[in-house]
LOMI-295491 format. One record per atom (N, C-alpha, C): residue in three letters; z, y, x. Coordinates in steps of 0.05 Angstrom, whole numbers, plus 5000, padded with zeros to 4 digits. Last residue first. Layout:
// LOMI-295491
AlaZYX/...
This chain:
// LOMI-295491
Unk838933374810/Unk838333654811/Unk839033774839/Unk837832834773/Unk837932904801/Unk837033194804/Unk841132484720/Unk839632714730/Unk839932744760/Unk841131974671/Unk841932064698/Unk840032284707/Unk842832014604/Unk840632054623/Unk841832124650/Unk844331734542/Unk845331774569/Unk842931794588/Unk845831804473/Unk843831824495/Unk845231874521/Unk850131704439/Unk847331684429/Unk845331674451/Unk856331424435/Unk854531554453/Unk851631494444/Unk859631124403/Unk859831414400/Unk857931564418/Unk858930604418/Unk857930684391/Unk857830994388/Unk856730444482/Unk858830574466/Unk857630664439/Unk852530274512/Unk853630084492/Unk855730204474/Unk851630654550/Unk849730634528/Unk850730444506/Unk855530524587/Unk855830774572/Unk854030764547/Unk853430054608/Unk856030044594/Unk856430294577/Unk848830244633/Unk848630044612/Unk851130034595/Unk851030584672/Unk849330694651/Unk849130494627/Unk853630204704/Unk855230404690/Unk853630524667/Unk849329904723/Unk851329774707/Unk853029974691/Unk846530264753/Unk845230164729/Unk847330034711/Unk850930804775/Unk849730544778/Unk848430454752/Unk849731494789/Unk850931284772/Unk849431024776/Unk850131774856/Unk848531704832/Unk849931484816/Unk856332124870/Unk854131954877/Unk852531874853/Unk859732484847/Unk859632484876/Unk857332314886/Unk857132834789/Unk858332604802/Unk858032624832/Unk858033244734/Unk857133234762/Unk858633014776/Unk855833194667/Unk857833104687/Unk856633124715/Unk855133494607/Unk853833474634/Unk856133414653/Unk854533334539/Unk856333344563/Unk854533324588/Unk854233564475/Unk852633514499/Unk854533534522/Unk856633294412/Unk857033434438/Unk854733374457/Unk857533374341/Unk856333244365/Unk856833414389/Unk858333554288/Unk860333384301/Unk859033224325/Unk855333934265/Unk854133664265/Unk856033454279/Unk858834364270/Unk857634304244/Unk856534014243/Unk860334404324/Unk862334314304/Unk861034234278/Unk857534244379/Unk856434324354/Unk858334234332/Unk858834414448/Unk859634294422/Unk858134414399/Unk858334224515/Unk857234394494/Unk857734264467/Unk861834174575/Unk861534074548/Unk860434294529/Unk862033944641/Unk861334164623/Unk860734044595/Unk865633774699/Unk864833694672/Unk864233944655/Unk865533534767/Unk865533754748/Unk864633654721/Unk866333044791/Unk867233284806/Unk867333524787/Unk868132404779/Unk867132644765/Unk868132884780/Unk866331824815/Unk868132044812/Unk866832284799/Unk865831164803/Unk864231414802/Unk866131644796/Unk867530624800/Unk868130794824/Unk866331044826/Unk867130394751/Unk864930354770/Unk865130524795/Unk871730584726/Unk871430294731/Unk869230234751/Unk870231114720/Unk872331044739/Unk872230744746/Unk866531064679/Unk865631164705/Unk867631094727/Unk869930874638/Unk867630714647/Unk866730804675/Unk873431314633/Unk874431044640/Unk872230864651/Unk870131724616/Unk871431744642/Unk872531474651/Unk868731524565/Unk866631574586/Unk867931574614/Unk873631524540/Unk872131274543/Unk870031294565/Unk874832074541/Unk876531884555/Unk875131624560/Unk870932264507/Unk870832344535/Unk872532164552/Unk872832014459/Unk870231954470/Unk870032024500/Unk877732184439/Unk877631934455/Unk875031874468/Unk875732504379/Unk877832454399/Unk877432184413/Unk868732664375/Unk871232564363/Unk873232504385/Unk862432774370/Unk864732934377/Unk867232834362/Unk857832324399/Unk859332404375/Unk861832554384/Unk853232564450/Unk855132384438/Unk856432494413/Unk849332554506/Unk849332654479/Unk851032464462/Unk849632704574/Unk850532524552/Unk850532674526/Unk847332684638/Unk846932824612/Unk847632634590/Unk850132704701/Unk849632544678/Unk849432724653/Unk847932834769/Unk849132904744/Unk848532694722/Unk847933014836/Unk847732784818/Unk849232854792/Unk845933704846/Unk846633434855/Unk846233214834/Unk846734204797/Unk846734134825/Unk847533844829/Unk847634714757/Unk845734494759/Unk845334404788/Unk853434864726/Unk852134894752/Unk850234664756/Unk853935084659/Unk853734864678/Unk852334944704/Unk856535224603/Unk856335374628/Unk856335174651/Unk853635194537/Unk855335104558/Unk855035274583/Unk851335074471/Unk852135264491/Unk854035134511/Unk845934734445/Unk848734704453/Unk849334904476/Unk840434794438/Unk842234924419/Unk845134904426/Unk838334514483/Unk837734434455/Unk839734544435/Unk842834794523/Unk841034564522/Unk840734484493/Unk844835374559/Unk844335254533/Unk842335014536/Unk845935524610/Unk847735624590/Unk847135514562/Unk846235364676/Unk845035274651/Unk846935354629/Unk846035804732/Unk847635674711/Unk845835594687/Unk846035964801/Unk844535884777/Unk846435744757/Unk848536534833/Unk849236254825/Unk847736174800/Unk846937074840/Unk846236864860/Unk846636584850/Unk848737454805/Unk846037484816/Unk845237274837/Unk853337284780/Unk853637434805/Unk851037464820/Unk849636774753/Unk852236894753/Unk852537034780/Unk843436744719/Unk844836754745/Unk847536884741/Unk841236264669/Unk841636534679/Unk842936514707/Unk837535874620/Unk839135914644/Unk839336204653/Unk836135374571/Unk836335654579/Unk838235684603/Unk831734914543/Unk833734954564/Unk833735254570/Unk829434464495/Unk829934744501/Unk832134764522/Unk824334034473/Unk826634064490/Unk826934354498/Unk821533694418/Unk821833944433/Unk824433934449/Unk817533104411/Unk819033324399/Unk819133564417/Unk814532734436/Unk816832634421/Unk818432854407/Unk810632994464/Unk809732804443/Unk812032704426/Unk813133674471/Unk812133424481/Unk811533234457/Unk814634304493/Unk813634154470/Unk812233904480/Unk819934644519/Unk817934434526/Unk817134284501/Unk822035264534/Unk821535084511/Unk819334894519/Unk826735644567/Unk824635454571/Unk824435274546/Unk828836284584/Unk828836084562/Unk826335904565/Unk832936644625/Unk830436494624/Unk830636284602/Unk835837284626/Unk835937014615/Unk833036894616/Unk840337794648/Unk837637664649/Unk837937374639/Unk845137934626/Unk843538144638/Unk840638044640/Unk846537634562/Unk846437624591/Unk844737854601/Unk846237634507/Unk848837574519/Unk848837594549/Unk840837844494/Unk843137884478/Unk845837864493/Unk836338234528/Unk837537964528/Unk840337994515/Unk830338604522/Unk833138564515/Unk833938274517/Unk824938554535/Unk826638734551/Unk829538684546/Unk821337964544/Unk822838124525/Unk824838294540/Unk815337634556/Unk817437804567/Unk818737964544/Unk812436974564/Unk812937224548/Unk815237374561/Unk807436484579/Unk809536664587/Unk809936884567/Unk805435814573/Unk805436074560/Unk807836234570/Unk801335294591/Unk803635444600/Unk803435734589/Unk799334654570/Unk798934944566/Unk801535084574/Unk796734114603/Unk799334244595/Unk798934544594/Unk792633794621/Unk792333924595/Unk795034034585/Unk793133624672/Unk794233454652/Unk794233584624/Unk790934044700/Unk789633784702/Unk790633594680/Unk794834434691/Unk792234454677/Unk790734194677/Unk798834244725/Unk799334264697/Unk796734274681/Unk796234304774/Unk797034034765/Unk797534034735/Unk795934864775/Unk793434704775/Unk794034424765/Unk801235004778/Unk799735084754/Unk797134924752/Unk802534784829/Unk803934694805/Unk802334764780/Unk800534904880/Unk798734764861/Unk800034694835/Unk804635184908/Unk801935284907/Unk800235164885/Unk809334914906/Unk809335184895/Unk806535304894/Unk807034244888/Unk808634434903/Unk808334714891/Unk806033544880/Unk806133804868/Unk807933984885/Unk806433084909/Unk803733174901/Unk803733434887/Unk811532924916/Unk810433114936/Unk807633204929/Unk812332784847/Unk813532804873/Unk812133004891/Unk810732704795/Unk808632744815/Unk809732754844/Unk815432624767/Unk813432414765/Unk811132464784/Unk818933054781/Unk820032784778/Unk817932564776/Unk815533534782/Unk816333384806/Unk817333104801/Unk814433814736/Unk812533604744/Unk813533434766/Unk818634184730/Unk817834004707/Unk816233774717/Unk818434444779/Unk820734284772/Unk820134094749/Unk813534714773/Unk813934514794/Unk816234334788/Unk814935054732/Unk812934844726/Unk813034634748/Unk818535384760/Unk819435234737/Unk817535004730/Unk815235594800/Unk817535424807/Unk818535264784/Unk811735894768/Unk810735674785/Unk812935484792/Unk815236264746/Unk813836084729/Unk812835834744/Unk816536534794/Unk818636394778/Unk817436184760/Unk811836764810/Unk813036564827/Unk815236404813/Unk811237124763/Unk809336904768/Unk810536684787/Unk814237564752/Unk815537294748/Unk813637064754/Unk815938144776/Unk813537974777/Unk814637684775/Unk820838434729/Unk819838334755/Unk817238194753/Unk822738554681/Unk821538774695/Unk820338694722/Unk825338124662/Unk822738184649/Unk821338404664/Unk830238124684/Unk828237954697/Unk825438014686/Unk833438414648/Unk832438534673/Unk830238384686/Unk831238094587/Unk833038264602/Unk831738374628/Unk827837464592/Unk829137664576/Unk831037834593/Unk822237074588/Unk823937214607/Unk825137454592/Unk820336434566/Unk821036714558/Unk822936834578/Unk815435964565/Unk817536084582/Unk817936374573/Unk813235364540/Unk813535644533/Unk815935754549/Unk808534864549/Unk811034984560/Unk811035274553/Unk805934274519/Unk805934564521/Unk808634654532/Unk806233724528/Unk803733834517/Unk803634144522/Unk808833174563/Unk808933464559/Unk806233564549/Unk810732564533/Unk808832704551/Unk808732994544/Unk817932444521/Unk815032454515/Unk813332594536/Unk823232504538/Unk821932244539/Unk818932254535/Unk827432924576/Unk825132904557/Unk823732634560/Unk830932994615/Unk832132934589/Unk829932904568/Unk827633114658/Unk829232874659/Unk830632804633/Unk825333614644/Unk823633374646/Unk825333114644/Unk829933954646/Unk828433914621/Unk826733664622/Unk831433924701/Unk833233834680/Unk831633764655/Unk826934154726/Unk827833884733/Unk829533764711/Unk827034674703/Unk824734494699/Unk825434204705/Unk831834864723/Unk831434834694/Unk829134644688/Unk830834854778/Unk832934684767/Unk832634644737/Unk826935264779/Unk826234994787/Unk828234794776/Unk830035704763/Unk827735614747/Unk827035334754/Unk833835754805/Unk834735704777/Unk832435584761/Unk830435874848/Unk832035634848/Unk832935554820/Unk828436364830/Unk826636144834/Unk828135874834/Unk833136664832/Unk831836614806/Unk829936384807/Unk834136674887/Unk836036534869/Unk834836484842/Unk829236974904/Unk829936704912/Unk831836554894/Unk828037494894/Unk827837314871/Unk828437024878/Unk829337754943/Unk830037874917/Unk830137664895/Unk827537444984/Unk830337524984/Unk831237624957/Unk822137404972/Unk823837164969/Unk826737244968/Unk820137894988/Unk820237834959/Unk822137594954/Unk820637825044/Unk822038045030/Unk822337985000/Unk817337385056/Unk820237365060/Unk821837575045/Unk812237285004/Unk813237415029/Unk816337385031/Unk810836624980/Unk811136904977/Unk812337025002/Unk810536044961/Unk808736184978/Unk808736484972/Unk817235754961/Unk814835864948/Unk813136024967/Unk819535174994/Unk819535464994/Unk817035564980/Unk818734624994/Unk821434724990/Unk821735024991/Unk813534505003/Unk814834364981/Unk817634464975/Unk808234945016/Unk810934865023/Unk812134724999/Unk803035165015/Unk803434885009/Unk806234775019/Unk804635695060/Unk802735565042/Unk803335265039/Unk807036295084/Unk807736025075/Unk805735925055/Unk806736695142/Unk805436625116/Unk806136335109/Unk808336865191/Unk810436845170/Unk809236785142/Unk804936865234/Unk804737085215/Unk806837085193/Unk806136425267/Unk805136675279/Unk805036915260/Unk808236025235/Unk809636085260/Unk808636355271/Unk804636015191/Unk807536065187/Unk808836165213/Unk799735915214/Unk800036155199/Unk803036225195/Unk800735405238/Unk800135635255/Unk800535905240/Unk801435095191/Unk803635125211/Unk803235365229/Unk796335165167/Unk798835235153/Unk801135285173/Unk792734965205/Unk792535245196/Unk795235335183/Unk794534435207/Unk794634605232/Unk794534895224/Unk793434255157/Unk796234275164/Unk796534445190/Unk787734295158/Unk789334445138/Unk792234475147/Unk786133945199/Unk785434225200/Unk787234395182/Unk788333455179/Unk789033565205/Unk788533865207/Unk785833385130/Unk788733425130/Unk789633535157/Unk780333345147/Unk781233535127/Unk784233595130/Unk780432905182/Unk779633165192/Unk780633385173/Unk781932495148/Unk783632565171/Unk783032835182/Unk777532485112/Unk780232555103/Unk782032645126/Unk773332335147/Unk773232595132/Unk776032675124/Unk774831845167/Unk774332065185/Unk774432325171/Unk780231555130/Unk777331595134/Unk777031835153/Unk785631345110/Unk784331315137/Unk781331325136/Unk788731315067/Unk787831585075/Unk786131575100/Unk789530745063/Unk788530905041/Unk787331175048/Unk791530385099/Unk789030515106/Unk788030715085/Unk795830005110/Unk796230285100/Unk793830465108/Unk792829525131/Unk795129665143/Unk795329955136/Unk791529055078/Unk790529255097/Unk792929425107/Unk790428405052/Unk792228615060/Unk790928795080/Unk789327945001/Unk788028135019/Unk790128355026/Unk789927274980/Unk791227524985/Unk789727685006/Unk788026764975/Unk787026964956/Unk788527234958/Unk790626465013/Unk787826525018/Unk786826744999/Unk797026615038/Unk795426555014/Unk792526645019/Unk800226785078/Unk799426495079/Unk797526435056/Unk801827285068/Unk799727255088/Unk798826965090/Unk806227245035/Unk803627315023/Unk801327265042/Unk810627125069/Unk809326915053/Unk806626985042/Unk810527395135/Unk810827455106/Unk809327235090/Unk810327365189/Unk811027115175/Unk811427165145/Unk809327885206/Unk807227685209/Unk807727425194/Unk811628395163/Unk812428165180/Unk810127965182/Unk808229015164/Unk808928765150/Unk809628555170/Unk811229605194/Unk809029415189/Unk810029155177/Unk814129645128/Unk811829675145/Unk812629725174/Unk816229375069/Unk817029415097/Unk814529425114/Unk813129395024/Unk815829505022/Unk817029555050/Unk806529645036/Unk808429435034/Unk811229555035/Unk799629755019/Unk802329865026/Unk804329635021/Unk795229515003/Unk794829695026/Unk797529795036/Unk793828894975/Unk795829104980/Unk795129255005/Unk790928514927/Unk790328674951/Unk792328894953/Unk790427864898/Unk791928124901/Unk791128254927/Unk788227404848/Unk787927534874/Unk789427794875/Unk790027174802/Unk787827044816/Unk787427164844/Unk796327034779/Unk794727244792/Unk792527114809/Unk797626514761/Unk797626744742/Unk795926974753/Unk798126144800/Unk795426184789/Unk795326414768/Unk802726064828/Unk802425934802/Unk799725954789/Unk801826384872/Unk801926094876/Unk801625944849/Unk802126884847/Unk799626804859/Unk799526494864/Unk807326904831/Unk805226934810/Unk802526844821/Unk810026874880/Unk810426664860/Unk808126664839/Unk808327364902/Unk807727114915/Unk807926884895/Unk810627734866/Unk807727714869/Unk806927444881/Unk816027664876/Unk814927594850/Unk811927564850/Unk816027864928/Unk816827584923/Unk815827494896/Unk814528394920/Unk812728214935/Unk813527924932/Unk814128804869/Unk816128614879/Unk814528394893/Unk811129424878/Unk810629144872/Unk812828974885/Unk813429874899/Unk812829874870/Unk812329584861/Unk813829774953/Unk816229764937/Unk815729774907/Unk809130244979/Unk810529984981/Unk813129994965/Unk804630614938/Unk807030604955/Unk808130324956/Unk798430524930/Unk800230754925/Unk802530764945/Unk794930124925/Unk794430314947/Unk796230554945/Unk794529514900/Unk796529724904/Unk795829884929/Unk791829084851/Unk791329254874/Unk793429474876/Unk790628444822/Unk792428674826/Unk791828814852/Unk787628084770/Unk787428174798/Unk789128424800/Unk789127504729/Unk789027784733/Unk788827844763/Unk789826974711/Unk787427044727/Unk787027344732/Unk792527094648/Unk792126904669/Unk789626974685/Unk795127764637/Unk793127554632/Unk793227344655/Unk802227904639/Unk799427944646/Unk797727704638/Unk807527794630/Unk806027924608/Unk803027934614/Unk809327614678/Unk809327424655/Unk807727534632/Unk809228064710/Unk807227854714/Unk807127664691/Unk813828324689/Unk811228444687/Unk809028234690/Unk817827974705/Unk817428014677/Unk814628134672/Unk817528014761/Unk816927754748/Unk816327794718/Unk814528674770/Unk816428464776/Unk815728204761/Unk812829264782/Unk811329024778/Unk813028794788/Unk816929604796/Unk815829624769/Unk814229374762/Unk819729664842/Unk819429394831/Unk818529404802/Unk820730334826/Unk821430124845/Unk821329844831/Unk820030704786/Unk817730534793/Unk818330324814/Unk825030954782/Unk823830834758/Unk821530644765/Unk825831174831/Unk827830974821/Unk826630824798/Unk819131174858/Unk821531304848/Unk823531084840/Unk813131274887/Unk815431094887/Unk817931254880/Unk807631504844/Unk809631534866/Unk811731314865/Unk801831104827/Unk804131264819/Unk806031294843/Unk797430744820/Unk797131014832/Unk799431194822/Unk794830094820/Unk797230264818/Unk796830524833/Unk790729694778/Unk790929844803/Unk793130054799/Unk788529084754/Unk790629284752/Unk790829424779/Unk783628754715/Unk784428854741/Unk786529074737/Unk784128624662/Unk783128414680/Unk783728494709/Unk789128804614/Unk787628874638/Unk786628624653/Unk792528684571/Unk789628704567/Unk788028724593/Unk797928644586/Unk796728434569/Unk793728444568/Unk798929114615/Unk799328854627/Unk797828634612/Unk798029484574/Unk796329484597/Unk796529214611/Unk802229384540/Unk799529324531/Unk797629314554/Unk806529544573/Unk806429264563/Unk803529194554/Unk805530094577/Unk805429924601/Unk805129624593/Unk801030334526/Unk803730284537/Unk803430104561/Unk795130744539/Unk796530514527/Unk799330494538/Unk789431124532/Unk792131124541/Unk793730914525/Unk782931044553/Unk784830984531/Unk787630964542/Unk778431544575/Unk780431344582/Unk782231294557/Unk775031974576/Unk773931714569/Unk775831484574/Unk777432444583/Unk776232324607/Unk775032054601/Unk779532554534/Unk777432734544/Unk776032624569/Unk783632184532/Unk781232134516/Unk778932314526/Unk787732424563/Unk786332174572/Unk783732134558/Unk789132844529/Unk788132904556/Unk786632664568/Unk790832564483/Unk788532744481/Unk787332804509/Unk795432294501/Unk793032144493/Unk790532314492/Unk798332624559/Unk797932594530/Unk795432424524/Unk802332374611/Unk799632464603/Unk799432424573/Unk806932134626/Unk806832424628/Unk804132544621/Unk806531594626/Unk808131714605/Unk808132014605/Unk801031244634/Unk802231464647/Unk803831614626/Unk796330744637/Unk799130804629/Unk800131034646/Unk789730624613/Unk791630734633/Unk794330764620/Unk783230304616/Unk785730374601/Unk787730464622/Unk776430274617/Unk778730374631/Unk781030434611/Unk771529814626/Unk773129924605/Unk775730014617/Unk766029954670/Unk768529814664/Unk769829954640/Unk761430174690/Unk761330054663/Unk763829874658/Unk761830474734/Unk761230194739/Unk761130034713/Unk763630944713/Unk760930934723/Unk759930644729/Unk768930804706/Unk767230844683/Unk764330834690/Unk770430804760/Unk770330554745/Unk768730574720/Unk770331344773/Unk768431164786/Unk768230904771/Unk774431524738/Unk771731644736/Unk769731454749/Unk778831234757/Unk777931204730/Unk775031294727/Unk779431434809/Unk778831154805/Unk777631104778/Unk780831964796/Unk778331914810/Unk777431624807/Unk785731874770/Unk783531994755/Unk780831944769/Unk788831674812/Unk788231504789/Unk785931604773/Unk788932154842/Unk787731914853/Unk787031724830/Unk791432514805/Unk788832574816/Unk787432324827/Unk794432074756/Unk794332324770/Unk791532364783/Unk796031644724/Unk793431774719/Unk793432054731/Unk798731034728/Unk798931294741/Unk796231444741/Unk795430464730/Unk798230554726/Unk798530814742/Unk789830234697/Unk790730424718/Unk793630514711/Unk786129674686/Unk788529814678/Unk789629984701/Unk779729524666/Unk781329624689/Unk783729764678/Unk776328994640/Unk778329204633/Unk779829274658/Unk769128914650/Unk771928824653/Unk773829064647/Unk763929084648/Unk765229014623/Unk768128914625/Unk763128904716/Unk761929014692/Unk763228904667/Unk765028614757/Unk766828814745/Unk765728934720/Unk764327894763/Unk763228164761/Unk765228354749/Unk767127454812/Unk766927544785/Unk765627824785/Unk764826934858/Unk766527154849/Unk766127214819/Unk765126364898/Unk763926484874/Unk765826694863/Unk766026104947/Unk766726384944/Unk765226514920/Unk764325584949/Unk767225634950/Unk767925924942/Unk758825564953/Unk760025504927/Unk763025574926/Unk758025685008/Unk757025854987/Unk758425814960/Unk760025635063/Unk761325535039/Unk760525695015/Unk758825495121/Unk756925615101/Unk757825505074/Unk762125655184/Unk761825505159/Unk759825645141/Unk763825915230/Unk761625725232/Unk761025565207/Unk767526295224/Unk768526035233/Unk766325825235/Unk764626685200/Unk765326725228/Unk766426465241/Unk764726495148/Unk762226485163/Unk762626535193/Unk770226575136/Unk768926305135/Unk766426295152/Unk770927115139/Unk772526945157/Unk771226665158/Unk767527275097/Unk767027365124/Unk768427175144/Unk770127045054/Unk767426955060/Unk766727035089/Unk774927345054/Unk775027055058/Unk772326945066/Unk773027865043/Unk774427805069/Unk774427505075/Unk770427784990/Unk768927855014/Unk770427795040/Unk771027634936/Unk772227474957/Unk771027524985/Unk769427944894/Unk767327794908/Unk768327634932/Unk774228184877/Unk772328064857/Unk770327884870/Unk776528374924/Unk777828164908/Unk775828024890/Unk772828764939/Unk773428544958/Unk774828314943/Unk773029104895/Unk770628944900/Unk771128714919/Unk778329294903/Unk777529164878/Unk775128994882/Unk777929524953/Unk779529284950/Unk778929144924/Unk774729954938/Unk773729764958/Unk775329504957/Unk778130224904/Unk775730104893/Unk774529904913/Unk781930394941/Unk782730224919/Unk780330074907/Unk778730724973/Unk779930474985/Unk780830284963/Unk777631134938/Unk775430964947/Unk776430704959/Unk782831354933/Unk781431244910/Unk779231054918/Unk783631534986/Unk785431334974/Unk784131194950/Unk779531914991/Unk779631685009/Unk781331464997/Unk780932284952/Unk778432134949/Unk778431894967/Unk785832474973/Unk785732344947/Unk783232174944/Unk787232755018/Unk786232485022/Unk786032324996/Unk788833255001/Unk786933235022/Unk785732955026/Unk792733274962/Unk790033244954/Unk787933214976/Unk797233674998/Unk796733514974/Unk793733504968/Unk799733705054/Unk796933765046/Unk796233595022/Unk806134035064/Unk804333805064/Unk801533895057/Unk812034295096/Unk809434335084/Unk807934065083/Unk818334575097/Unk816934325098/Unk814334355082/Unk822335005135/Unk820234985116/Unk818734715119/Unk829234985142/Unk826734905154/Unk824634875132/Unk834635075131/Unk832635295127/Unk829935235140/Unk838234685130/Unk837934825156/Unk835835035154/Unk837934485079/Unk840534595088/Unk840234755114/Unk832634295079/Unk833434525063/Unk835934655073/Unk833133855114/Unk831334085121/Unk832034335105/Unk836533535084/Unk837433635110/Unk835733865119/Unk833133445040/Unk835733575036/Unk836733685062/Unk828833165062/Unk828433435052/Unk831033585048/Unk827532775111/Unk830032835096/Unk829833125087/Unk821432425107/Unk822832675115/Unk825332715098/Unk818632015086/Unk819631975113/Unk820932235124/Unk816532175038/Unk818832005037/Unk819931935064/Unk812232505030/Unk814432605047/Unk816932435045/Unk805132465022/Unk807732355019/Unk809832455039/Unk800232755042/Unk801832825018/Unk804732735019/Unk798233025106/Unk797932835083/Unk799632935060/Unk801333185155/Unk798433165151/Unk797832945131/Unk806733585146/Unk805833305141/Unk802833315137/Unk810633995186/Unk808133965171/Unk807333675170/Unk816334385188/Unk815334105190/Unk812834085174/Unk818934945221/Unk817134835202/Unk816434545209/Unk822835085258/Unk822435265235/Unk820735135214/Unk827434895308/Unk825334815289/Unk825234985264/Unk831234965346/Unk829335185342/Unk827435135319/Unk834434515344/Unk835734775347/Unk833835005341/Unk835033925318/Unk832834125319/Unk834034405320/Unk838833565309/Unk838233615337/Unk836233845340/Unk838633525254/Unk841033645266/Unk840633705295/Unk833833265248/Unk834033545240/Unk836533675251/Unk835232745266/Unk833132905279/Unk833433195273/Unk839132615228/Unk839832625256/Unk837732795272/Unk836132595181/Unk838132795184/Unk838932835213/Unk829332425204/Unk831932375191/Unk833832615194/Unk823232325201/Unk824832565206/Unk827432545191/Unk819531855229/Unk821731875210/Unk823432115218/Unk812531765234/Unk814931895244/Unk817031925222/Unk808431555201/Unk809931385219/Unk812531505228/Unk805331905170/Unk807331735156/Unk809131585175/Unk805232485210/Unk803932335189/Unk806032155177/Unk807233145232/Unk807432855230/Unk805432745210/Unk809133685272/Unk807033575254/Unk807133275256/Unk813734195280/Unk813333905282/Unk811233825262/Unk815634785317/Unk814134655296/Unk813834355302/Unk818834945358/Unk819135095333/Unk817634955310/Unk822534515404/Unk820134605390/Unk820834765365/Unk826834275429/Unk825334465445/Unk823034605429/Unk829333885400/Unk830834125405/Unk829234345419/Unk825933445402/Unk825933615378/Unk827333875382/Unk826333105446/Unk824333325446/Unk824733525424/Unk830232715434/Unk830432875459/Unk828633125458/Unk828332495387/Unk831032625387/Unk831332805412/Unk823632265406/Unk823532485386/Unk826132635386/Unk825731865437/Unk824332085451/Unk824032325432/Unk827631535397/Unk829531645417/Unk828331885431/Unk822831395369/Unk824931545356/Unk826831685376/Unk816631475406/Unk819031315398/Unk821231505387/Unk810431715383/Unk812831785397/Unk815231615388/Unk805231665366/Unk806731425369/Unk809431465384/Unk802632225403/Unk802432035380/Unk803931775386/Unk804132765426/Unk805232505433/Unk805032315410/Unk802833385448/Unk801533175432/Unk802432895442/Unk804933995442/Unk805833745455/Unk804933515438/Unk801934615448/Unk801934355434/Unk802934135452/Unk803535275440/Unk803535055459/Unk803834795445/Unk799335745407/Unk801635565406/Unk801235345427/Unk795036085400/Unk796936145422/Unk799335965422/Unk791235935366/Unk793136125356/Unk795336185376/Unk788635535392/Unk787235785389/Unk789036005379/Unk792235115385/Unk791935235412/Unk790535505410/Unk791234995331/Unk793935075340/Unk793735225367/Unk785834835332/Unk786735075316/Unk789435175326/Unk786134375364/Unk784634605374/Unk785534855359/Unk788734015331/Unk790034095356/Unk788734355366/Unk784833955291/Unk787434065284/Unk788834175309/Unk780633705318/Unk780133965306/Unk782834105299/Unk782633205333/Unk782433415353/Unk782033695341/Unk787232915286/Unk784532975295/Unk784533215314/Unk793032575307/Unk791932795293/Unk789132855304/Unk798432105307/Unk795732165314/Unk794632385296/Unk805032405313/Unk803232205303/Unk800332285309/Unk807632855333/Unk808732585340/Unk807132355329/Unk806933445361/Unk805433275343/Unk806132985350/Unk810534045366/Unk810433755373/Unk808933605352/Unk809334675388/Unk809034505365/Unk808734215375/Unk812635265412/Unk811634995416/Unk811434835390/Unk811035935429/Unk812335745413/Unk811035475416/
């Protein structure tokens, strides 16, 4: 069997593949057209961030069984296309967390002491001692956006530097942050109080241009900004304006919305700007770790059928997967739905297995459900292997129970999510032992296929409301493919789940929220 490596990989990883009897085609920096030509010949593909595994690439992959990412992020892989073709996609979550955290801190010090500018000056034959007066980090307020593993490492190191650490993460409870010596605050408060701001959150629809003109207007004059997370979280045009005005004293970006960065980018003209070419994970140690681990994972799958750290397949045997695969799919969809309709930070998860399912080994199902709960805010950093670990890191308590009888169904999964804003309950089952169905949301009974782009609407139950909703969606060219309604006659309220052909626009959501008869609208991706 052949494994194509299209990005640079440490020799230790290549050696592991060859020792397992796999033929390695090592072509770092492989052009896209050549990738299209070669992909049909290989069973395995190992990449880093440069290679773009598009739907076109996957369609050309006649033999491909596994894609391995030597790192965490998978925004360069079309997961949906891989899923449809049954290709396992693996990554190495956490392998480069320390490297990324240390790079953020290195940039923090570089900003504080103007190190790159001073180096350039002295190399130019100058001795401008007074020009490069810096600031100390001692007693300064560090604002961390995203308190996952990388953000947590940065916080730990910053506390050691005697910085005051505040953080914004809507999915972390104040109690969990307090245990680490961190004060959890709102995003607005973080902007107002922080002397240094560092970003450690995935790029999602919610975090795209999270740092925009409005955000900069709330920040302290003379703030310093660092982004080693993902390009696109910072609005680069807004950052340029904020730096020119003096609002931002200095900024350091390791990631950019478009990479490689345009040499004529306005930010590169500013003396108080520091840029690095996506070096967060680029340490000898981190590259060796992720290369060795992804090589072992790909080799184990191709030679032994063992699945580890897959983002789209649980780590269980193929035989077991055939039996509980549809249940795992249902559980993950339930977790995804529950998180997306929940506003508070999750504190506790109670999962009840009722009926025939109570006789099975449900651990893989629980893992899938927790993965679904965490995925919307952790993205590729959570998978079927580490989901329970990630939950524990965030002080989320997971409780399982089994009940032999299920009142209305052969098998039923009941999920109760206790969070800082209240409780969310979702129940699901399988129809025909294969098709996942959501049968209850917060007490509202319905029969919904959890799939694709959806809208969750909580509204007043009165004539004309559904018509108003349909009119608004039609006005914005959004087609409703399926509609499910759960009714509470006593409270005269409805829960509606709508399946759409495409994601709802911001304008459509805003118009729906303005309806007096609509209490809540949430876009869902299932």
